[in-house]
Each structure stands twice: as structure tokens, then as C-alpha cells.
All heavy atoms as an XYZ file, in Angstrom:
742
protein
N       0.828     -1.192      0.000
C       0.000      0.000      0.000
C       0.859      1.237      0.000
O       2.054      1.187      0.214
N       0.213      2.329     -0.283
C       0.884      3.616     -0.340
C       0.363      4.486      0.784
O      -0.825      4.464      1.074
C       0.607      4.317     -1.688
O       1.116      3.494     -2.728
C       1.290      5.667     -1.763
N       1.255      5.209      1.427
C       0.799      6.177      2.402
C       1.502      7.482      2.134
O       2.621      7.508      1.643
C       1.068      5.701      3.827
C       2.523      5.611      4.211
S       2.648      5.131      5.939
C       4.403      5.355      6.173
N       0.809      8.568      2.362
C       1.436      9.868      2.219
C       1.342     10.567      3.557
O       0.467     10.264      4.370
C       0.734     10.727      1.152
O      -0.640     10.860      1.513
C       0.839     10.096     -0.222
N       2.240     11.464      3.789
C       2.215     12.177      5.047
C       2.817     13.538      4.878
O       3.614     13.782      3.985
N       2.404     14.426      5.723
C       3.012     15.737      5.780
C       3.690     15.839      7.124
O       3.050     15.617      8.151
C       1.941     16.833      5.615
O       1.313     16.659      4.350
C       2.575     18.213      5.665
N       4.971     16.114      7.114
C       5.720     16.108      8.360
C       6.044     17.508      8.828
O       6.486     18.353      8.059
N       5.803     17.774     10.094
C       6.283     18.994     10.722
C       6.944     18.590     12.020
O       6.638     17.536     12.578
C       5.127     19.978     11.023
O       4.183     19.309     11.853
C       4.443     20.446      9.748
N       7.840     19.408     12.489
C       8.497     19.045     13.728
C       9.591     20.018     14.059
O       9.704     21.079     13.448
N      10.420     19.648     15.005
C      11.502     20.523     15.427
C      12.830     19.829     15.203
O      12.904     18.608     15.148
C      11.363     20.881     16.923
O      11.341     19.676     17.677
C      10.094     21.672     17.183
N      13.867     20.616     15.078
C      15.219     20.081     14.965
C      16.054     20.698     16.078
O      15.545     21.491     16.882
C      15.814     20.417     13.591
O      16.067     21.807     13.503
N      17.324     20.386     16.096
C      18.185     20.884     17.166
C      18.338     22.394     17.160
O      18.703     22.980     18.164
N      18.070     23.038     16.025
C      18.295     24.475     15.938
C      16.999     25.263     16.030
O      17.035     26.480     15.992
C      19.002     24.838     14.622
O      18.238     24.314     13.532
C      20.392     24.237     14.556
N      15.860     24.614     16.132
C      14.608     25.360     16.261
C      13.508     24.692     15.488
O      13.652     23.595     14.976
N      12.407     25.390     15.398
C      11.220     24.828     14.769
C      11.332     24.932     13.253
O      11.773     25.946     12.726
C       9.965     25.586     15.235
O       9.909     25.494     16.656
C       8.710     24.989     14.638
N      10.922     23.860     12.573
C      10.832     23.884     11.119
C       9.534     24.593     10.762
O       8.459     24.168     11.179
C      10.819     22.449     10.543
C      12.078     21.700     10.965
C      10.698     22.482      9.016
C      13.369     22.334     10.523
N       9.639     25.653     10.015
C       8.440     26.395      9.627
C       8.227     26.249      8.135
O       9.046     25.645      7.428
C       8.586     27.883      9.951
O       9.620     28.425      9.122
C       8.947     28.106     11.412
N       7.148     26.813      7.646
C       6.849     26.763      6.223
C       7.875     27.492      5.372
O       7.885     27.366      4.164
N       8.737     28.281      6.016
C       9.732     29.047      5.259
C      10.915     28.194      4.823
O      11.600     28.517      3.872
C      10.262     30.204      6.116
C       9.154     31.171      6.486
O       8.156     31.256      5.734
O       9.273     31.814      7.539
N      11.178     27.112      5.540
C      12.333     26.274      5.230
C      11.849     25.045      4.465
O      11.152     24.214      5.031
C      13.045     25.853      6.502
N      12.178     24.945      3.173
C      11.711     23.785      2.403
C      12.385     22.502      2.862
O      13.511     22.525      3.324
C      12.091     24.122      0.964
C      13.223     25.082      1.087
C      12.994     25.852      2.364
N      11.658     21.413      2.734
C      12.206     20.115      3.084
C      11.135     19.243      3.692
O      10.070     19.713      4.093
N      11.406     17.952      3.735
C      10.489     16.979      4.314
C      11.101     16.438      5.591
O      12.221     15.938      5.576
C      10.253     15.828      3.333
S       9.536     16.353      1.761
N      10.368     16.546      6.697
C      10.854     16.040      7.980
C      10.340     14.624      8.175
O       9.141     14.377      8.054
C      10.346     16.947      9.102
C      10.601     16.407     10.487
S      12.319     16.552     11.018
C      12.305     18.228     11.636
N      11.245     13.705      8.433
C      10.856     12.318      8.669
C      11.803     11.763      9.713
O      13.017     11.766      9.509
C      10.934     11.516      7.368
C      10.340     10.121      7.454
C       9.009      9.904      7.147
C      11.119      9.045      7.841
C       8.460      8.635      7.221
C      10.575      7.771      7.921
C       9.250      7.578      7.604
O       8.708      6.316      7.675
N      11.275     11.302     10.832
C      12.098     10.792     11.922
C      13.230     11.749     12.294
O      14.377     11.355     12.456
C      12.677      9.408     11.581
C      11.625      8.317     11.660
O      10.507      8.552     12.108
N      11.967      7.131     11.205
N      12.878     13.028     12.396
C      13.822     14.077     12.803
C      14.983     14.287     11.839
O      16.038     14.780     12.232
C      14.366     13.814     14.224
C      13.270     13.947     15.264
O      12.410     14.828     15.149
N      13.275     13.085     16.247
N      14.796     13.881     10.589
C      15.783     14.152      9.543
C      15.076     14.968      8.465
O      13.930     14.691      8.131
C      16.353     12.844      8.946
C      17.355     13.149      7.840
C      16.994     11.998     10.030
N      15.764     15.982      7.940
C      15.169     16.798      6.884
C      15.715     16.346      5.541
O      16.931     16.265      5.353
C      15.475     18.292      7.103
C      14.877     18.739      8.428
C      14.930     19.127      5.948
C      15.268     20.139      8.831
N      14.803     16.057      4.616
C      15.175     15.633      3.268
C      14.766     16.721      2.292
O      13.760     17.400      2.481
C      14.483     14.310      2.911
C      14.890     13.173      3.827
C      14.163     12.882      4.974
C      16.020     12.421      3.551
C      14.552     11.855      5.825
C      16.415     11.386      4.394
C      15.673     11.108      5.527
O      16.058     10.098      6.370
N      15.546     16.858      1.223
C      15.286     17.896      0.229
C      14.420     17.351     -0.904
O      14.190     16.155     -1.019
C      16.619     18.438     -0.309
C      17.510     19.025      0.778
C      16.808     20.064      1.648
O      16.122     20.952      1.141
N      16.955     19.941      2.961
N      13.960     18.265     -1.756
C      13.092     17.916     -2.874
C      13.648     16.730     -3.662
O      14.829     16.720     -4.017
C      12.951     19.131     -3.807
C      12.065     18.894     -5.010
C      10.595     18.751     -4.637
O      10.090     19.454     -3.791
N       9.913     17.826     -5.280
N      12.797     15.724     -3.909
C      13.116     14.535     -4.704
C      14.140     13.598     -4.047
O      14.531     12.609     -4.649
C      13.605     14.898     -6.121
C      12.544     15.646     -6.913
O      11.340     15.344     -6.745
O      12.912     16.552     -7.686
N      14.565     13.909     -2.836
C      15.490     13.007     -2.146
C      14.737     11.751     -1.725
O      13.567     11.810     -1.351
C      16.088     13.721     -0.928
C      17.284     13.000     -0.334
C      17.966     13.829      0.761
O      17.649     14.984      0.978
N      18.906     13.202      1.452
N      15.422     10.612     -1.798
C      14.815      9.325     -1.448
C      15.522      8.747     -0.228
O      16.716      8.957     -0.056
C      14.920      8.347     -2.619
C      14.176      8.799     -3.871
C      14.336      7.772     -4.980
C      13.829      8.272     -6.312
N      12.466      8.763     -6.300
N      14.761      8.025      0.583
C      15.344      7.366      1.749
C      14.511      6.142      2.109
O      13.377      6.009      1.692
C      15.434      8.322      2.937
C      14.117      8.727      3.526
C      13.488      8.151      4.602
C      13.252      9.788      3.095
N      12.294      8.795      4.853
C      12.128      9.803      3.950
C      13.323     10.723      2.066
C      11.084     10.710      3.815
C      12.283     11.634      1.920
C      11.181     11.626      2.780
N      15.126      5.245      2.859
C      14.434      4.063      3.356
C      14.239      4.190      4.859
O      15.126      4.677      5.554
C      15.234      2.784      3.076
C      15.139      2.358      1.624
O      14.511      3.014      0.804
N      15.785      1.258      1.304
N      13.080      3.750      5.322
C      12.828      3.665      6.755
C      13.056      2.201      7.136
O      12.142      1.386      7.057
C      11.402      4.119      7.077
C      11.082      4.022      8.564
O      11.979      3.624      9.340
O       9.945      4.336      8.954
N      14.300      1.883      7.479
C      14.655      0.505      7.804
C      14.264     -0.412      6.663
O      14.526     -0.116      5.497
N      13.622     -1.521      7.002
C      13.160     -2.445      5.972
C      11.650     -2.330      5.772
O      11.030     -3.222      5.201
C      13.542     -3.881      6.351
S      15.256     -4.281      5.932
N      11.056     -1.240      6.241
C       9.605     -1.105      6.135
C       9.178     -0.328      4.901
O       8.337     -0.775      4.130
C       9.043     -0.399      7.380
C       9.084     -1.224      8.632
C       8.431     -0.447      9.766
C       8.589     -1.187     11.082
N       8.187     -0.362     12.221
N       9.739      0.874      4.724
C       9.248      1.775      3.690
C      10.381      2.386      2.889
O      11.492      2.554      3.387
C       8.436      2.928      4.310
C       7.246      2.473      5.102
C       7.228      2.582      6.485
C       6.140      1.925      4.462
C       6.137      2.152      7.224
C       5.048      1.487      5.196
C       5.046      1.602      6.573
O       3.971      1.179      7.291
N      10.069      2.743      1.648
C      10.945      3.595      0.855
C      10.162      4.874      0.583
O       8.988      4.838      0.215
C      11.405      2.920     -0.441
C      10.305      2.368     -1.318
C      10.902      1.633     -2.516
C       9.808      0.924     -3.311
N      10.357      0.186     -4.447
N      10.820      6.002      0.811
C      10.130      7.279      0.807
C      10.811      8.259     -0.148
O      11.990      8.134     -0.456
C      10.140      7.880      2.205
S       9.408      6.805      3.480
N      10.027      9.244     -0.583
C      10.515     10.316     -1.444
C       9.927     11.627     -0.948
O       8.747     11.688     -0.602
C      10.077     10.098     -2.907
O      10.497      8.802     -3.336
C      10.680     11.147     -3.836
N      10.740     12.657     -0.927
C      10.248     14.009     -0.636
C       9.625     14.545     -1.923
O      10.330     14.913     -2.856
C      11.394     14.899     -0.164
S      10.878     16.556      0.325
N       8.293     14.546     -1.987
C       7.611     14.884     -3.246
C       7.376     16.379     -3.407
O       7.280     16.883     -4.517
C       6.279     14.116     -3.407
C       6.539     12.633     -3.626
C       5.351     14.326     -2.221
N       7.273     17.105     -2.281
C       7.080     18.547     -2.382
C       7.703     19.204     -1.160
O       7.075     19.313     -0.110
C       5.588     18.889     -2.499
C       5.374     20.353     -2.849
O       6.191     21.214     -2.540
N       4.269     20.630     -3.508
N       8.953     19.645     -1.322
C       9.677     20.238     -0.199
C       9.002     21.522      0.279
O       9.018     21.840      1.461
C      11.127     20.504     -0.596
N       8.383     22.265     -0.640
C       7.761     23.542     -0.277
C       6.611     23.337      0.708
O       6.388     24.147      1.607
C       7.277     24.269     -1.527
N       5.858     22.238      0.547
C       4.732     21.964      1.441
C       5.061     20.842      2.425
O       4.184     20.367      3.135
C       3.471     21.568      0.640
O       3.741     20.376     -0.101
C       3.051     22.668     -0.315
N       6.324     20.391      2.451
C       6.812     19.370      3.389
C       6.112     18.023      3.177
O       5.958     17.254      4.115
C       6.636     19.832      4.843
C       7.093     21.239      5.074
N       8.413     21.602      5.002
C       6.393     22.366      5.337
C       8.517     22.907      5.230
N       7.299     23.387      5.431
N       5.702     17.732      1.955
C       4.971     16.491      1.695
C       5.907     15.400      1.201
O       6.746     15.629      0.332
C       3.873     16.713      0.660
C       3.002     15.468      0.492
C       1.868     15.675     -0.488
O       1.901     16.585     -1.294
N       0.881     14.810     -0.419
N       5.760     14.220      1.800
C       6.526     13.063      1.348
C       5.579     11.905      1.103
O       4.435     11.910      1.551
C       7.607     12.669      2.363
C       7.080     12.311      3.732
C       6.634     11.023      4.019
C       7.028     13.261      4.738
C       6.155     10.698      5.275
C       6.551     12.944      6.002
C       6.109     11.659      6.259
O       5.634     11.336      7.497
N       6.065     10.935      0.358
C       5.282      9.748      0.043
C       6.129      8.523      0.355
O       7.304      8.479     -0.005
C       4.892      9.768     -1.437
O       4.252      8.556     -1.793
N       5.525      7.554      1.032
C       6.234      6.315      1.360
C       5.454      5.121      0.826
O       4.225      5.118      0.853
C       6.398      6.160      2.870
S       7.410      7.442      3.631
N       6.182      4.138      0.356
C       5.587      2.881     -0.091
C       6.248      1.746      0.667
O       7.396      1.869      1.092
C       5.820      2.668     -1.586
C       5.099      3.652     -2.476
C       5.409      3.368     -3.942
O       6.556      3.245     -4.324
N       4.380      3.263     -4.745
N       5.523      0.654      0.796
C       6.115     -0.522      1.417
C       7.340     -0.964      0.633
O       7.331     -0.977     -0.593
N       8.410     -1.283      1.342
C       9.653     -1.668      0.678
C       9.518     -3.036      0.010
O      10.027     -3.255     -1.072
C      10.782     -1.694      1.710
C      12.196     -1.873      1.163
C      12.584     -0.695      0.284
C      13.181     -2.001      2.302
N       8.819     -3.945      0.672
C       8.715     -5.314      0.163
C       7.332     -5.561     -0.438
O       6.342     -4.996      0.017
C       8.948     -6.313      1.297
S      10.583     -6.154      2.062
N       7.313     -6.390     -1.451
C       6.044     -6.774     -2.061
C       5.318     -7.757     -1.161
O       5.937     -8.539     -0.442
C       6.301     -7.434     -3.419
C       6.960     -6.561     -4.485
C       7.280     -7.404     -5.716
C       6.051     -5.403     -4.860
N       4.004     -7.702     -1.192
C       3.182     -8.717     -0.536
C       2.830     -9.756     -1.586
O       2.049     -9.481     -2.487
C       1.902     -8.089      0.042
C       2.197     -7.284      1.286
O       3.031     -7.676      2.095
N       1.533     -6.159      1.435
N       3.434    -10.911     -1.476
C       3.240    -11.953     -2.488
C       2.010    -12.790     -2.173
O       1.812    -13.209     -1.034
C       4.463    -12.860     -2.549
C       5.677    -12.183     -3.102
C       6.718    -11.647     -2.405
C       5.969    -11.957     -4.479
N       7.631    -11.103     -3.263
C       7.207    -11.280     -4.540
C       5.310    -12.266     -5.674
C       7.796    -10.902     -5.731
C       5.903    -11.893     -6.867
C       7.126    -11.219     -6.894
N       1.195    -13.005     -3.185
C       0.102    -13.979     -3.112
C       0.564    -15.157     -3.967
O       0.454    -15.119     -5.193
C      -1.190    -13.370     -3.680
C      -1.603    -12.076     -3.001
C      -1.903    -12.252     -1.520
O      -2.484    -13.254     -1.120
N      -1.481    -11.292     -0.711
N       1.105    -16.169     -3.328
C       1.773    -17.254     -4.057
C       0.932    -18.527     -4.037
O       0.241    -18.810     -3.062
C       3.131    -17.555     -3.422
C       4.164    -16.424     -3.462
C       5.383    -16.810     -2.649
C       4.548    -16.101     -4.891
N       1.032    -19.315     -5.120
C       0.407    -20.642     -5.100
C       1.037    -21.505     -4.006
O       2.169    -21.254     -3.580
C       0.719    -21.211     -6.485
C       1.236    -20.085     -7.304
C       1.711    -19.018     -6.381
N       0.327    -22.525     -3.582
C       0.791    -23.357     -2.464
C       2.094    -24.103     -2.768
O       2.787    -24.529     -1.845
C      -0.294    -24.348     -2.070
O      -0.628    -25.167     -3.165
N       2.434    -24.258     -4.055
C       3.684    -24.956     -4.405
C       4.910    -24.052     -4.248
O       6.031    -24.497     -4.409
C       3.634    -25.526     -5.850
C       2.565    -26.618     -5.944
C       3.420    -24.416     -6.868
N       4.677    -22.782     -3.926
C       5.776    -21.832     -3.760
C       6.013    -21.559     -2.281
O       5.164    -21.836     -1.442
C       5.431    -20.495     -4.424
S       5.096    -20.606     -6.187
N       7.178    -21.000     -1.991
C       7.460    -20.523     -0.643
C       8.337    -19.287     -0.747
O       8.858    -18.973     -1.819
C       8.118    -21.619      0.208
C       9.470    -22.017     -0.281
N       9.667    -22.998     -1.225
C      10.709    -21.548      0.034
C      10.966    -23.130     -1.477
N      11.618    -22.259     -0.723
N       8.487    -18.583      0.358
C       9.344    -17.401      0.398
C      10.662    -17.757      1.066
O      10.682    -18.302      2.171
C       8.656    -16.269      1.167
C       7.495    -15.600      0.434
C       6.733    -14.687      1.378
C       7.989    -14.831     -0.772
N      11.759    -17.472      0.366
C      13.086    -17.657      0.950
C      13.428    -16.433      1.802
O      12.951    -15.339      1.523
C      14.137    -17.806     -0.160
C      14.070    -19.172     -0.835
O      13.524    -20.108     -0.229
O      14.572    -19.287     -1.968
N      14.275    -16.616      2.822
C      14.710    -15.463      3.629
C      15.409    -14.428      2.742
O      15.928    -14.761      1.671
C      15.690    -16.075      4.633
C      15.388    -17.535      4.642
C      14.859    -17.870      3.278
N      15.434    -13.179      3.192
C      16.111    -12.147      2.386
C      17.575    -12.495      2.135
O      18.231    -13.086      2.996
C      16.003    -10.895      3.270
C      14.881    -11.172      4.215
C      14.854    -12.654      4.424
N      18.053    -12.129      0.971
C      19.470    -12.314      0.657
C      20.296    -11.396      1.557
O      19.785    -10.415      2.099
C      19.729    -11.985     -0.808
N      21.569    -11.695      1.696
C      22.455    -10.888      2.534
C      22.414     -9.431      2.096
O      22.547     -9.125      0.911
C      23.892    -11.417      2.430
O      23.889    -12.801      2.793
C      24.829    -10.660      3.359
N      22.174     -8.548      3.035
C      22.142     -7.133      2.727
C      20.821     -6.646      2.167
O      20.663     -5.463      1.895
N      19.875     -7.544      1.969
C      18.562     -7.163      1.442
C      17.530     -7.232      2.557
O      17.768     -7.793      3.612
C      18.142     -8.098      0.291
C      19.104     -8.125     -0.882
C      18.997     -6.863     -1.695
C      19.846     -6.951     -2.959
N      19.789     -5.712     -3.733
N      16.350     -6.659      2.292
C      15.291     -6.611      3.302
C      14.164     -7.596      3.032
O      13.459     -7.986      3.955
C      14.674     -5.213      3.320
S      15.732     -3.957      4.062
N      13.957     -7.932      1.784
C      12.713     -8.607      1.414
C      12.921    -10.091      1.112
O      13.948    -10.485      0.559
C      12.108     -7.939      0.186
S      11.852     -6.170      0.429
N      11.918    -10.870      1.470
C      11.943    -12.286      1.140
C      11.823    -12.461     -0.376
O      11.256    -11.621     -1.072
C      10.792    -13.005      1.832
C      10.899    -13.027      3.338
C       9.682    -13.670      3.967
O       8.558    -13.327      3.653
N       9.916    -14.611      4.867
N      12.352    -13.572     -0.860
C      12.336    -13.860     -2.290
C      11.429    -15.052     -2.560
O      11.595    -16.108     -1.940
C      13.763    -14.208     -2.771
O      14.649    -13.172     -2.365
C      13.807    -14.351     -4.286
N      10.467    -14.892     -3.478
C       9.615    -16.038     -3.796
C      10.415    -17.134     -4.497
O      11.301    -16.855     -5.304
C       8.541    -15.462     -4.720
C       9.065    -14.164     -5.190
C      10.107    -13.700     -4.236
N      10.109    -18.370     -4.152
C      10.786    -19.515     -4.739
C       9.702    -20.461     -5.235
O       8.945    -21.015     -4.438
C      11.674    -20.182     -3.684
C      12.545    -21.262     -4.274
O      12.151    -21.966     -5.214
N      13.733    -21.429     -3.720
N       9.626    -20.624     -6.557
C       8.569    -21.429     -7.163
C       9.164    -22.434     -8.143
O      10.246    -22.212     -8.680
C       7.595    -20.541     -7.934
S       6.669    -19.396     -6.893
N       8.441    -23.513     -8.397
C       8.862    -24.427     -9.469
C       8.926    -23.678    -10.804
O       8.253    -22.665    -10.982
C       7.755    -25.481     -9.498
C       7.073    -25.382     -8.174
C       7.212    -23.954     -7.730
N       9.720    -24.207    -11.724
C       9.969    -23.500    -12.984
C       8.711    -23.292    -13.825
O       8.683    -22.403    -14.668
C      11.021    -24.260    -13.799
O      10.558    -25.583    -14.039
N       7.664    -24.079    -13.589
C       6.453    -23.909    -14.408
C       5.549    -22.775    -13.894
O       4.545    -22.457    -14.515
C       5.662    -25.221    -14.495
C       5.186    -25.770    -13.162
C       3.990    -25.331    -12.598
C       5.932    -26.728    -12.483
C       3.556    -25.822    -11.374
C       5.509    -27.231    -11.267
C       4.318    -26.779    -10.705
O       3.898    -27.273     -9.509
N       5.921    -22.156    -12.776
C       5.152    -21.034    -12.253
C       5.778    -19.741    -12.771
O       6.984    -19.549    -12.677
C       5.164    -21.016    -10.700
C       4.570    -22.306    -10.147
C       4.458    -19.786    -10.161
C       3.072    -22.403    -10.236
N       4.953    -18.857    -13.320
C       5.433    -17.550    -13.777
C       5.086    -16.510    -12.722
O       3.931    -16.379    -12.334
C       4.763    -17.158    -15.110
O       5.083    -18.140    -16.087
C       5.244    -15.801    -15.581
N       6.106    -15.807    -12.237
C       5.889    -14.738    -11.269
C       5.787    -13.414    -12.006
O       6.584    -13.128    -12.896
C       7.048    -14.683    -10.268
C       7.163    -15.858     -9.314
C       8.437    -15.737     -8.487
C       5.948    -15.933     -8.406
N       4.800    -12.624    -11.642
C       4.625    -11.312    -12.247
C       5.156    -10.253    -11.296
O       4.541     -9.957    -10.274
C       3.138    -11.055    -12.547
C       2.626    -11.987    -13.610
O       3.267    -12.171    -14.643
N       1.482    -12.598    -13.365
N       6.311     -9.714    -11.644
C       6.899     -8.633    -10.847
C       6.357     -7.301    -11.350
O       6.118     -7.140    -12.552
C       8.424     -8.631    -10.996
C       9.111     -9.784    -10.283
C       9.266    -11.015    -10.914
C       9.592     -9.623     -9.004
C       9.905    -12.069    -10.269
C      10.224    -10.691     -8.348
C      10.384    -11.891     -8.977
O      11.004    -12.924     -8.342
N       6.184     -6.327    -10.452
C       5.741     -5.004    -10.928
C       6.791     -4.389    -11.843
O       7.979     -4.694    -11.726
C       5.628     -4.177     -9.642
C       5.651     -5.170     -8.520
C       6.330     -6.403     -9.018
N       6.335     -3.499    -12.727
C       7.264     -2.817    -13.635
C       8.282     -2.031    -12.815
O       7.925     -1.370    -11.840
C       6.476     -1.867    -14.537
C       7.322     -1.236    -15.607
C       6.491     -0.428    -16.596
O       5.278     -0.437    -16.538
N       7.158      0.265    -17.482
N       9.540     -2.161    -13.175
C      10.599     -1.439    -12.489
C      11.009     -2.051    -11.162
O      11.711     -1.443    -10.388
N      10.586     -3.282    -10.907
C      10.883     -3.933     -9.624
C      12.383     -4.150     -9.465
O      13.067     -4.561    -10.402
C      10.160     -5.279     -9.535
C      10.555     -6.083     -8.316
C      10.009     -5.796     -7.081
C      11.484     -7.116     -8.422
C      10.374     -6.523     -5.962
C      11.856     -7.842     -7.300
C      11.296     -7.548     -6.070
O      11.664     -8.261     -4.967
N      12.882     -3.829     -8.271
C      14.262     -4.106     -7.906
C      14.245     -4.789     -6.555
O      13.531     -4.340     -5.646
C      15.080     -2.794     -7.812
C      16.502     -3.073     -7.374
C      15.063     -2.064     -9.139
N      14.988     -5.867     -6.401
C      15.064     -6.552     -5.111
C      15.657     -5.608     -4.070
O      16.686     -4.978     -4.329
C      15.907     -7.811     -5.232
N      15.002     -5.490     -2.921
C      15.492     -4.562     -1.887
C      15.696     -5.284     -0.575
O      15.115     -6.298     -0.322
C      14.469     -3.438     -1.699
C      14.196     -2.750     -3.033
C      13.936     -1.283     -2.885
O      14.765     -0.618     -2.237
O      12.953     -0.810     -3.427
């Protein structure tokens, strides 16, 4: 699923106001179009620094797999489980999918 949020908050030097562009997320300020990951949960983008709006999506896909398949643990350095199916099963990955 997709979630959007508008972040406001304070930093070590004072309050973030509408005058300072950027997206506040977990007490970090990101600039326009900057991307970041929230651990292994979400991947986020600062979509509008002027209005402090960011958008986050789930980092891992939710697989609906046939019973003959299973999910392997994430590869080293990755966050998401990998579907493992017999060769006669075709998996449909979303366009632009990258293992994360």
C-alpha cells in the first residue's frame, strides 16, 4: 500500500516552519526529490519540499503465491523475502521492480 504524510516538527536548531523547504521524517530533513528508506519497512521520497509532503511505499512486495511456492529469507544485505517457485510457475513482478 501507499501512504502519504506531511511532516512537521523541530530540529536541534529550532522549529521547522513553512519558510524552510524540506520533508521532515524521523527528525531528519530531506530535500526535494530526495529518497530514503525507513529501515526495511518503507521507501520514501520528498515529493514537495515547499509543502513538506513526502510519500512512502512498502519496501517489500506482498506476495500472493500458489501453495507450491514458498518465500526464501532475504538475501544478505537485502530486506525482502524472495519467492521460490517451481519452474512452471510464472511470477509477475511489478514494472521497475528491484530486489530490496
